[in-house]
N, C-alpha and C positions, 0 to 999 in steps of 0.2 A: 622701742621698735615702732617703725611706721606701720600704721594700719591702713591698708589700701581701701579705697572707696568700694571696691568690689564686695567687701564683706557685707555691706548693707544694701548694695544696689545690684546684685547679681541679675535679677530679673530684668531690670531696666537696661543693663548692658546687653543682655541676650536679645531683647527687643530691637535695640539699635543695630546689632549685627544682622539679625534677620531682615530688617528693613533695608540695610545697606546692600546685602547680597541679592535680595529679591528672589523670586521663584526661579527654579532651575529650568523651567520650560514655560512658554507663554500660557497664561491662564491658570497657572499653578499657584500654590500657596508659598508664602515666605518660609524658608527653612527653619526647623527647630534647632536651637542651639543646645547641644548635648553636654558640652564641657567647655570651661574657660580656665586657662592656666595663666598665671602671672609669669612672665618671662624674666629670666635673670639678667642682671646687668644695669638696668635703668637706675640712675641715681638722681634724676631730676624730674622725671615724669613716669607715670605708670604705663607699662607696656604689657598687653594681654593678647594671647592668641585664643580665639574662639573657634570651636569645631561644631559643625552642623551634622544633622542626621543624614543628609544626602552626600556626605563626604567632602564638603567644601570647608574652607576656613578663611578667617580674616584676622587682621591685627588691629587692636584698638589702642590709641594713645590717649592718656588722660592727664591733663595739667591741673594739679591741685597741690597745695602745700603739704597735704597728707602723703603725697607721693614723692616728696622732694627731700632727699637727704642733706641737701645744701642749705635748707631753710635756717637751721641753727647757725651755720657758719656765716651766712650773709647778714643775719640779724645781729649776731654777736660781734663780729669784727667790723661791721659797717662796710663790708667788701662784697664783691660779686665776682662770679667766675666767668671766665671767657666763654666757655660753653661746654661744661661738663667734661673736662679732660680727665676726670677720675674714672670715666667709664661711659660707654655709650648707652643710649636709651632706646635703641631701636631693635629690630625684630629678629635677627638671626645671630647665632653665636652666643650672645647674652652672657658670656663669661667676662666681658670687659677686659680682655687682655691687652687692649691698646694702652700704651704707657702715658697717654696724654691726660693730664689731670688738672682740673680746676682753673688753671690760668687766671688766678685771682687778680682782680683789679681794684679800683677805688670806688668809694661811695658816690663819686660824681656820675656813676652809671654811664660811662663813655663807651668806647668800642668794645671793651672787655666786660661789659655789664652781664649780669646773670641772664643767660639766654634760656628762659623757661616760660614760654607763653604760647598760646594758640596763635596769637597775632603774628609772632615771629615765624612760627612754622608755616602758616598759610602764605605769608608774604614770600618766604624763601621758596616754598613749593611753586608758587606762581612764577617767580623770577627764574628759577632754574629750568622749569618746564618751558618757559619762553625761549630759553637759549638752546633747547634741544638736549639738555642734560637729563638723563634718566633718573627719576625719583619714584618711589612707590605710588601707584595709581590711587588717587583719592576717591573713595566710594561714598563717604558721608562725613559731614563735619558740622559742628554747631558750637558757638561760643556763648550762647545766650543762657545756658543752664536751665532752659525750660524743659529739655528732654532728658537731662542727666545732671547730677549735682555739680558737675565741673565741665569746663570746655573739653571737647573730645574730637578725635578724628578716627574714622575707620578707613583703613587702607588695605590694599591687596597684600596677601600673605606670600612672600617670596621664600620658598623653601630650599633654594639651591645652595644655601650656606654663604659664608663670607669669603671675600678674596683672601683673607688671612688663612682660612682653612685650605683653600685651593692651592695657595702657594706652598703649603706644607705637604699636601697629599698628592698634588699633580702639577708640578711646576711647568710642565710642557703646555698643559691646557690653560694655565694661568697667564702665560706670556701674552697671548692676544688680548686677554682681558686687561692686562696692564697697559698695552698699547692704546686700547679704547679709552681707558681711564685717563691716560696722559692727554689724549685729544680733548677729552672733556675739560680737564684742568686748563689746557691751553685756551679753550673757548671762554672759560670763566675769567681767566686773567685778562683776556682781551676785552671783556665787558666793562666799559667805563661807567661811572655814575651818570645819571641822566641829565646833569646840568654842570656847567663850569663852576669851579670853586668849591665843589663839595668837600666836606671834611671826612676824615676816616670815621667809620661808625657802622652800626648795624644796617644792613641793606634795607630792612623793612622801613626804617625811618628816612634814610637817604633817598630811597626811591619814591617816597611820598612827596618829595619836592622841597625846595628851600624855604617855602613859606609855611611849612607844616611843623608845628611845635611837637616834638616827640616826647613820650612819657619818660624816656631815659636820657634826654638831653643830647642825643646824637644828631638829630635833625637841626638845621640851622635855626628854625623858629622865626616867627614874624618880626621879632624885635632884635634879631641878631645883627651884629655889625657885618658889613661886607667882608667876605673872606677870600683870601688868595691861597688858602691851604697852609699857611705858615705863620699867621699872626699870633700874638700872645693869647688871644681868646680862642684860638683855633690851632692847638699844637699839632705838629706833624706826627706821623706814626711813631717815629723813633723816640719822640718825647714821651708818648704814652708808654712805650715799652720800657724805657729807662726808669720812669717813675714807678711803674709797677714792679720792676725787677729790684729796685732799691727797697721797696716795701717788703717784697718776698724775702730778700736777704736779711733784713732786720728781723722779720718774724722767724725765719729758719734759725738765725743765730741765737734767738731767745729760747729756742726749743732744743737745739742740739749743740753740745759743746765743741764738736768738730768744726761746725760752721762758725761758731763764735770765735774760735781761735784763728780763723782765716778771714774774718769779716773785713778787716781793713784792706787786705790785698784784693779781695773780690770787689769791694766797693770802688777802689781805685781802678780796677780793670774795667768795670762797667762804664765808668766815666771816661776812661781812655778810649774805649771802643765807641762810645757815643760821640766823642769829639771828632772821630775819624769819619763819621757819616756826613756826607754832603747833601744839602737840600736838593730836592728834585720835585718836579710836578707829576701828577698822575697817580691814580689808585687802581688797584685790581680787585676784582670780585674773588673772594676766597671762602672756602668752606670753614676754615678755622681750626679743625681738629680731624683732618682727613687721614686717619690710619686705615690699614687694610681691614680692620674690624668694623669700620663704618662704610664699607662697600659690600653690598650684597651682589650676587651673581644670578641673573635670571635664566630662564630656560634656553634663551638664545645666546647665552654667553656674554650678555651686555652687563657692564657694571651699573649698579644702582646705588646712588648716594642716600644715606640715611643720617639721622641725627643732625638735621640741617638748620636748626633754629638759630645757630650762631653765625649764619652767613653774613659777611661784612665786606665793606670796601676798605682795603688796607694795602700795605706793601706785600707783594707776592713773596718776598723773602720770608715773611712770617709763616706762610704756608709751608715753604720748602724746608725750613729747618726742622719742622715736624715730620714732613714726608721723608726727609733723609734719615731722621731718627727711627721712624717706624718701619720704613720699607727696607732699610739696610742695604744689602747687596743688590736688591732689585731697584733701588732708587735711580741709578743712572739710566736704566731703560725707561723708567717712568718719566724722568726729566727730559730725556731726548724726545719722547713722544709728545711731551707738552711744549717742546720748542724752546726750553729755557736752559739747556745744559751749560752753555757758556755765557749766559746773559745776566745772571743774578749778581747783585752788588755785594762784593765780598765784605766791606766794612759792616753792612747791615747784617749779613749772615753771621759774622763774628759776634756782634752785639746780641742779636736775637737768639743765637745758639746758647749763650750763657744765660740769658734771661729765661729761656725755655727750661733749662735744667733747674734753675732756682725755683721756678713756679711749680715744677714737678717734685720739689721737696716741700715747700711751704703748703701747697694745695692739699696733697694727701694727708699731711699732718693735721690740717684744719678739719678735713672731712672726718678724720678718726676721732675728733672730739665728740662726735655724735655716735650713732649706733649703726654705721655702715657695716654690713655683715662680713664682707670679704677682707678682713683686716690684714691677714698675712700677705695677700696680694698687694694691698696698698702700701704696706711697709716695704715690700720688695721694690716698688717704684721709688720710694724715698731713698733706699739704700743705693740703688743703681744711679739715680740722678745726683745724689749727694757726692758719690765718688766722681762722677763726670764733672760736676761743678768745681770740686776741690782740685781736680787735675787741670782745669781750664787755665791756659796761659803759662803752664809750667813746661819746662824742657824735659822730655823723657830722659830717665837715667840711662 
């Protein structure tokens, strides 16, 4: 069982929150923190809500291996997750009922690398804020560990619930929020990398520039060969997806006899779909795991994106196979508002759709090798996506 840092650092965390919120009135004292609760759902970072004596609250994110259920999976398998598809790490909902799980990739730490760091959060927060995309307001942050034993961020506490909840309880009120979210997605997709020839990868490193060597290898680096986005040292998005999908298929087949029995057909189908994808230039800015549980709704009915560390430049289709999966009957309205309803590349959608289902089988099974608490939910994700993967490419009876 993971032991959160809060156990030994409650007073330090309370001081951070008091400082971040500040006095309720000019000349007053910083508020006293009366309670701190660990919020459910975070699988890669600690997420806490702190309550103060004057009735205010804030949310604290903590990045530390002690808070990361994926630590054993990344270290054991030499693999990294796309961005916590097993469940979101942010502040409302916290049941992690989004079906997006682990999107596990390779040890080369490319675009699907383990998205678990303060640096990724801060860079994504800055990039999205600069586009006018609503994210939780940042109150205090520090990566130096001088004020707390791990990097942290204190953000506004948005108590309006998730878009997922709103779609269930009040679809009429959720409609305009969907439209606003679609507009945000459209603005993100129109945001190109800051220089020509950028490869697909985490926005934090791509935005740092072509001469910046990134810790995870996604930046071009000072010694990288010139790139046109499709060279052998710079594989296109679909190559990353295919390689990861083949790995996920092999792992799922080793773990489940139903996948093993259909492995050859699924491998051939992946390669067939990959051959149908035609090269193209250009990348889009995508969230990477944008389910309705990763969208909070503020008091003004504005959608607020959370769990943003995995922000990356990639094919827009990668975002949309997940949006279609998670938003279901609401997806057409969302896609229309994003301006992409009839513009997505179908060969990419077919390849990425199957790859998505395979990752949602292998990823949860890998997570369950550890002590992730909501095992029944995670097994439900496995069963649903295993069924979808096995049905892929078959003619209905």
